[in-house]
C-alpha positions, 0 to 999 in steps of 0.5 A: 463389668469391663473394669478390672479390680484385681490389683485392689482385691489382691493388695497386701493392704486388704490382706493386712486389714483382714488379719488385723480385724479392721473394717474392710469394704466390699469390692468387686473383681472381674478375675476368672473363676477357677470353677471349683466350689471351694474356690468360688466361696473363697473368692467371694469371701476375699471381696466381701465386706468385713466389719471391724468392732461392733455390728456386722451384716450377716452373710449367706453361709457357705454351708446352709443346707437342709439336712446339714450333711457332712462334706468338705466346707470349712465347718465340715458340712456340705456346701450351700447348693448353687444355681445358675439362673440365665436368659438372653445372654445374662446369667447369675450364679448364686446360692439357690433361691430355696436356700436363701429363703430358708436363711431369710426366714431365720435372719429377718433383717438385711443380709449379704449374698455372693453373686457371679454375674456374666453379661451377654458380652461374656464379662464376669463380675464376682461381688456381693449384694445386700438384700432385705425381704419386706414380705413374701414376694417383695425384696430389695437388692443393691450391689456392694462395691460396684454401681451404675448399670451393672448394679441395676442389672445384677440387683434386679436379676437377683430380685427377680429370682428371689420374687419369682414363684419358679425361680428357674424361669425368673430371668426369662420372664423378667425381660429387660432388667434395666427397664424393670429396675427403672420401674422398680425405682419409679415405685419409690415415687418422686422426691419434690423440691421447693420453689419460690412461688406464692402458691406452688410449694415444690415440684418434681418429675418422674422420667419413667412416668413422664409425670410432673408433680406439683404440691400447693401451699397450705393456706386458708379459705375466705372463711378462715378455714385451713386448706391443706397442701395438695399434690397434683400430677400432670403428663408433660415433657421433662422440658416443660418441667425444666422451664417451670423449675427454673423460671422466675415465675413458676406459677405463671409457667404452670398456668400457661404450659401445664395446666390443662395437660392430661392429669394423673392421680397421685398419693403422698407417702407419710413416711418418706414424703415422696409422691407417686401415681396412685396406680403404682405399688409404692415401695417406701425408700425410707423403710428400705434404707432403714433395713438396709443400714441396720445390721441384724447381728451385733458383735458378730464373730468374723475370725473364721470368715476373715481367715477364709478371705485371706485364703481366697486372696492367696488362691487368686494371687497364685492364679493370676500372678507369676511366681513371686521372688524370695519373700520378705523377711517380715512377711511372717515369723518363719520368713515366708508368707504362708502358702495356700496349702498351709492355710488348707492344713490349718483349716483342717481340709485338703487342698483338693476341695469339692468340685 
């Protein structure tokens, strides 16, 4: 969260790509928020992903309300209700869980949600996350344009809010978001890697569970009947796993250092081939990846959204940079780059947007 992305966010190249209809990747920024709801949605549009030609992921609209009450959003409707969810010094400002659930009921595939996250040190990140609902109470969330610990914390926070029966208490009950994210990743199972051994075909290790997984080779018994491959789980240290993985004689190391250790029943997912403890509720990453990378909307009209994104860049530029000098004659046909007020008038709304 400490990394500043303002220069990338406010670059002329990004603005030109938006105006030209080219693909623009999602980024994040740590610029402070002005506090006005109109600026909030404009700022998020400026860092969102905008596809070029072809398919595009749906975005949580800025006017998604139940009664479609007239107000000051670009569409003329009331703004989507935002809520701040917080606990233990960490907070998320995002569209309300209720509005997201209503949107998900219509958009069955993956879609993007704007978020503003603030950690215990007071550092804020403005970004988007991509979400998909597998079933009621089960969501997958991943950050767009950012990763690492920030992605883990923000994504797990959003997932906790969406999966909770009482979203306002979700972060209080979630506990350590980083640890909860580790447990969620562990639910995906362990990916095995092949070994050169006469009877061990592959091994893997789960740091979260402290579990070594070994899969045998398929063979035949003394009567010529086929014996399928089978996976076994053993509770050993990572050092033992590394010794086994790098040994020239893995079968011997297994018998000496692993055999006889506490075991755990494991299962293999037929879709992703990962192995997971039988006590865990497996989340297949292959199914999640398929949903996350298959847009639900094809040939989506993004012109209005791109105009809002450019307006957001102009607003940010005006807030975070000193007044610019004389404009270049090549900026526009009139010799000036359009101001925020010009963009507001073009969109049919006042510069003083809803607070």
